[in-house]
C-alpha positions as CSV (number, residue, x, y, z in Angstrom):
1,M,-61.5,20.5,-25.6
2,A,-59.7,23.9,-25.4
3,N,-56.1,24.2,-26.3
4,P,-53.9,24.3,-23.1
5,E,-52.1,27.4,-24.5
6,E,-55.4,29.3,-24.4
7,R,-55.6,28.8,-20.7
8,T,-55.3,32.0,-18.7
9,T,-54.1,32.1,-15.1
10,N,-56.7,33.4,-12.7
11,I,-58.3,36.3,-14.5
12,G,-59.3,38.0,-11.3
13,I,-63.0,38.2,-11.9
14,T,-64.4,35.0,-10.6
15,K,-64.1,35.9,-7.0
16,S,-66.8,38.4,-7.4
17,L,-69.0,36.8,-10.1
18,G,-72.3,35.8,-8.6
19,D,-74.9,33.5,-10.1
20,S,-76.8,36.4,-11.7
21,E,-73.7,37.7,-13.4
22,L,-72.8,34.2,-14.7
23,E,-76.3,33.9,-16.0
24,I,-75.9,37.2,-17.9
25,L,-72.5,36.0,-19.3
26,H,-74.1,32.7,-20.4
27,I,-76.7,34.6,-22.3
28,L,-74.2,36.9,-24.0
29,W,-71.7,34.0,-24.8
30,R,-74.6,32.3,-26.6
31,R,-75.9,35.4,-28.3
32,G,-72.5,37.1,-29.0
33,E,-74.0,40.4,-27.9
34,G,-77.2,41.9,-26.6
35,T,-79.0,44.8,-25.1
36,V,-80.1,45.0,-21.4
37,R,-83.7,44.4,-22.6
38,Q,-82.8,41.3,-24.5
39,V,-80.9,39.8,-21.6
40,Y,-83.7,40.8,-19.2
41,D,-86.3,39.1,-21.4
42,E,-84.3,35.9,-21.5
43,I,-83.8,35.9,-17.7
44,R,-87.5,36.6,-17.1
45,E,-88.4,33.3,-18.9
46,S,-87.0,31.4,-15.9
47,R,-87.1,33.7,-12.9
48,N,-88.5,36.9,-11.5
49,V,-86.0,39.8,-11.9
50,T,-86.3,43.6,-12.5
51,L,-85.0,45.4,-15.5
52,P,-83.0,47.8,-13.3
53,A,-81.3,44.9,-11.5
54,V,-80.2,43.4,-14.9
55,M,-79.0,46.9,-16.1
56,L,-77.0,47.4,-12.9
57,S,-75.3,44.0,-13.1
58,M,-74.4,44.6,-16.8
59,E,-73.0,48.0,-16.0
60,R,-70.9,46.6,-13.2
61,L,-69.6,43.9,-15.5
62,A,-68.7,46.5,-18.1
63,K,-66.9,48.7,-15.5
64,R,-64.9,45.6,-14.4
65,G,-63.8,44.8,-17.9
66,V,-65.9,41.7,-18.3
67,L,-68.3,43.2,-20.8
68,Q,-67.7,45.8,-23.5
69,K,-70.5,48.4,-23.8
70,L,-71.0,49.6,-27.3
71,A,-73.3,52.4,-28.5
72,G,-76.2,51.0,-30.4
73,N,-79.0,52.6,-32.5
74,R,-81.5,52.7,-29.8
75,A,-79.9,50.9,-26.8
76,A,-76.3,50.0,-25.8
77,L,-75.0,46.7,-26.9
78,Y,-73.0,44.6,-24.5
79,R,-70.4,42.0,-25.7
80,P,-68.4,39.6,-23.5
81,L,-64.7,40.4,-23.2
82,V,-63.9,37.1,-21.5
83,T,-64.4,33.7,-22.9
84,R,-66.4,30.9,-21.2
85,E,-63.2,28.9,-21.1
86,A,-61.2,31.7,-19.4
87,V,-63.8,32.0,-16.7
88,G,-64.0,28.2,-16.3
89,Y,-60.3,27.9,-16.0
90,S,-60.2,30.7,-13.4
91,L,-63.0,29.1,-11.4
92,L,-61.2,25.7,-11.5
93,D,-57.9,27.3,-10.4
94,E,-59.7,28.9,-7.4
95,V,-61.2,25.5,-6.4
96,I,-57.9,23.7,-6.8
97,D,-56.0,26.4,-4.9
98,K,-58.5,27.3,-2.2
99,V,-60.5,24.2,-1.5
100,L,-58.2,21.4,-2.5
101,L,-55.0,23.2,-1.4
102,G,-53.3,22.8,-4.8
103,S,-54.1,19.1,-5.3
104,A,-55.7,18.7,-8.8
105,G,-55.9,14.8,-8.7
106,S,-59.3,14.7,-7.2
107,V,-60.6,17.2,-9.8
108,V,-59.2,15.1,-12.6
109,S,-60.8,11.9,-11.1
110,Q,-64.1,13.7,-11.0
111,L,-63.9,15.0,-14.6
112,V,-62.8,11.7,-16.1
113,G,-66.2,10.2,-15.4
114,R,-67.8,13.0,-17.4
115,L,-65.7,12.8,-20.5
116,S,-67.0,11.4,-23.8
117,E,-64.9,8.8,-25.7
118,S,-63.5,11.5,-28.1
119,E,-62.6,13.7,-25.1
120,L,-60.8,10.8,-23.4
121,E,-58.9,10.2,-26.7
122,Q,-57.8,13.8,-26.7
123,I,-56.6,13.5,-23.1
124,R,-54.7,10.3,-24.0
125,T,-53.0,12.2,-26.8
126,L,-52.2,15.1,-24.6
127,I,-50.7,12.9,-21.9
128,K,-48.6,11.0,-24.5
129,D,-47.4,14.3,-26.1
130,T,-46.5,15.7,-22.6
131,Q,-44.6,12.6,-21.7
132,E,-42.6,12.6,-25.0
133,S,-41.5,16.3,-24.6
């Protein structure tokens, strides 16, 4: 579980992140960095997409500050500038604010059923520490 201090308030990118852009981010989070061709090759394993479409999406993500574009030997390398956790927190904030009108209780109820025993223990410790401070 991420440290609550690492949480960032709405990072302002999730409003315009589509499924394809999230797919690119997932690939780069796993790889650490990659070229357009490497990302394209991975996406092509599961669905039909064109190389120019992947290139355009990655360029847009770089212009928006989501990816860093680095000069490589033969092709540019792209590296994520946002963490999976930051995007997840931002998306969750949007759901709580816009769909649930600020009420996080139903989200917590939904998440509790998905937690492992060790994650539940971390939550118990967090609640205890919060109540004691």
